N, C-alpha and C positions, 0 to 999 in steps of 0.2 A: 261591241260597246260603241255606244254613240255617245257622242261628244255633249258636253254641258253648254245648256244654253245660256244668256246672262242674266236673266234672273237667276236661275238656279247656281251659275258662278258667285252673284252679289249675294244669294245668301248663305254659299260656303265660308265666303270671303267673311261673312260679318260672325259667323260662327268661330273662328279662328281667336284661340287666345290672345287678348289684347296684354301687351307691357304691359308694367308697372307703372309709363309713366310716359309724357309727350316728350318730345322734342322736338323744341322749338328754333329754330337758325333765324340769328339776324335778331332775335333778342337784345334789347339793351336798358342801360337806365338814364346813360346822359348820350350827348352828341357826341363827346371824345370816345367814346367806345363804337362809333362808326365810322367806315370808312371817309373817304374825299368824296365833294357832292352829295351827302347822305346825312339826314338827321334823325333823332331820335324821339320818334312821333306815336301818340299813343295808338293802339289799334282800334280800326273800328269794331272789330268784332269781340273784342274783349278789353272793357276800358282800362283795367288796369295791367296789362301787358304792354308794353312800348317794343316798338323793334324798329330798327333800320329803315330808313326810307328815304327813295330818292328826292332832291332839292326840286320846287315845283317848275317845268317845263312852258315853253309857251300856250295858254288858252287852260291848263290846269289850275284846278280851285285852290286858293290861299285864303290865310289869315293874316290880315294888315297888322295885328302886333306881334306875330311872331318869325319877325325880321334877323335874327340874330343869329350866327353860328360861329364856334359854340354859343348855346344858350347857356347862362352859369346854372341855372337849375334843372328842374324838371319839366320838359314840354306837358301842357294841357288841352293840346290841339292834335288832330289828327293827320295835320298836312304840315310839309316842310316850308322853309321860306324858298322862297324864288331864286331861281339861278342867278349869278350875279351880276347878266346884260337885263334881267330883268325885273320888273316893279310889282307890285302887289297892288292894283288897280279896282277901283270898282267897276263890276259889270252890269250891275242891276242894282235894286235898293239894298237886296239880302244878301250879294254874291261879290264874290273878289276874284278875279282871276289874274294868273301872270302875263304879263305884258311888257311888249319893249320898254324899256326905260328909256325915253328920248334925252334928258337929262344926262347920262352917263354917256352919251354918246357925241363924236367930236363932230358938231356941226358946221359946216363951212359955207357961208352966205357970198 
């Protein structure tokens, strides 16, 4: 008996009966349902789905108007606010990134 090749195995898995529904872990409706360091952001793939998403780290894309955590309503954007030591700063005419917030750091001269 020969072993199954990649394509044959994939076909076999595709033919297995599917369950009644998908289980999506991390699904949420509001920020309060997510753990620390996360917010409830809109999924990139399914706009009607919101998922617990990590707060923005240095260099990651952000949205300048979504800076409150917890947000009082339902977020309408796919990114979370930046981590507390970062701010959402314009990186180009149409892009914002999480960058160090020098206003929040103790600067001594």
